[in-house]
C-alpha positions, 0 to 999 in steps of 0.5 A: 457084616464088617466092611473091610474095603470099598476101592470104587475105581475101575482098576482094581490094582489102583490105590483106594481108601480103606474104609472102616465101618462098625460091624453089625454082627459081634466081632472075635479073634476068630474074624479075620479082618475085624478091627483096625485097618492094618496091623504092625507086628506088636498090634498083631502080637497083642491080638493074635499071639506069636506064630507057633511052630509047625515043624515036627509034632506041631505040624503034625497037630496043625495037619490034624486040625485042618483034616477036620475039613475045617479049612478048604482053599479060598482061591475058588476050587474049595479044595481041602488044605490038609490034603494038599499038605498030606500030598506034599509030605508024602512026596518028601516036600516041596521046595518052595511055598507060594502065597498067591495074591496075584487076583486075575478076576476083575470082580475081586478085591478081597486078596488085596484087602487081605495082604494090605490089611493083615500082612503078617497073618499071611506071612505068618501062614506062609511059614507054617505052611513051609515048616509043615511040609518041609519047604526050604523057601517061600514067596508071595506072588503079585501082579506088576503094579500092585504097589500098595501090596508090595509096600504092605508086604516089604514093611511087615518083612523088615519088622519081621527081620528086626525082631529075628523071627525064624521065618524061612527065606522070603521073596517077593515075585511079580507077574504080568497082570492077567486073568490067568496068571495067577492060576496055580500052575501059571505060577509054578511055570512063572517062578521057574523061568517059563511063561506065566501060562497055566501048565496041563497036568493030571495031578497037583503040583506038589506031587509032580515029578521033576520034568515039572515045577513043584511047589505049594501054591495057596491064596493068600486068604487061605494062608491067613486062615492057616495062620489063625487055625494054628492058634485057635481051634476051628470054630464058626467060620466067616467068609470074605467076599467081594460084592461087585456092582458096577464098578464099585467093589466092596469087600465084606467079611461075613458070618456064614449064617447070613443070607444073600438078602442080607448081604445085598441090603447091607451093601445097597440100602437104597432098595434097588431091585435084583433079579439075578446074582452072578455067584463066584466071578466072571466063570461063575454061576448065574442064579435067579434071585428067587432061587438065591435070596434066601441062601446062607453064605454057609450054602455057597461055600462048598465048591462042589455047590451048584451055587457056589462063592468060588473065589468069594465074588457076588455080582448083582444084577439090577432088575433093569438090566439085561442078563444076556447082554452081561453074559455075552460081554463076560464071554467076550472077556473070557475068550480074549483072556485065555492063554491060547494054547488049545483048541477049546480056548483058541476057536471054542470061546471066541465062537461061544461069544460070537453067538451069544452076541447074535442072541443079544442083537436079535440075530440069532436062530434056533439053529444058533442055540443048538450050536451054542449048547454044542460049542459049550458041551465040546469045551468042557473038560478039554482045556490045559486049564479049568478056563474053558470049564468056567466059560461053559458053566457061566453060559449054561447058567445064563440059559437056564436063569434068563430063559424067558429073555432068551426066547424073546431075543430069538423071536427078534423082539429082545427082552425090555432090558436088553438096551441096559448095559451092565457096567463091570470092571473088565481090566485086562480085556 
């Protein structure tokens, strides 16, 4: 387990100390963030070698490498990268490739770690994607205030210009910090002059018509892994995750054979007992510790898995904290941070949060619980984006993982942990 970065301040966009600690597994060139915390261009070339081209036969070869299913998007959905590229090429290419480093998930810091520690890998991957799909320009999308990421990218771009690298033009663009402003269609809308809100569509952005902006948006970790794939044959993978406890977020690079129990033992060696874990972030899935402890990282990477790492977030719930209270706070956060464009977000999410608050306070009735389940079913699959789906997934899993506690709250006795608050970063709330 390689500890990459451990920011301990509440605001995820504030500079934090980068920590180098010995890894407890053998590091190879295929590990994304092993080694020094930052690489200048000379160090980058020494470790990885020059970037190969991705046009013509080289591009076909790279798409073929990715077509094995070895690389899926690391922004949360785990959609196969090769399928995105093939769709873009079949549609005649796209005008722009965007590296998305705007982490809207307050519990995550892995994209910040990638940009700050490996800017040249991100820029290599961006250039490779542009060449492979025929894009004429590239862009890196950041949240306002992420000065550390901007400085790392600006320095890397200056080095690349001085070295005369044949990269397509790169622009650094900023958008407002928000939970949904890093969603791919929101990014495309913003860079096209529209509002930074998710756009309703039924097809991938790489293939839509001229009525909507066209572009290829990839999470920056995905692009960094593209840069590795272009140089190296697919091999045993690692996963970047952020373990969030209280207001502490630790970025780790994990071998896929590691179990969740091993991960948390390495992060919190004081032996604090865990009753459950939230995987995938604030719109993710709760699992009891009994169910999740022995799951390997590889079991959690597929986006279709019942328990999935999603965007790469692990939130352990201490034994003395109330999962219902924590979920109610997260449901309120999700309701306040919707795009507010459709009924499920405008009315459904606040209604869900309200019932959960009543449940936590010991005021809910069985009729309220029936309403809650109905609300969850009504918002699912009906939003302009997947935001309501994430909220529904969170609440459904909460009612399963904490079913016994919910019954205690319904009997107005509350659970023994109901007074213990979970301290989580809720920037943007």
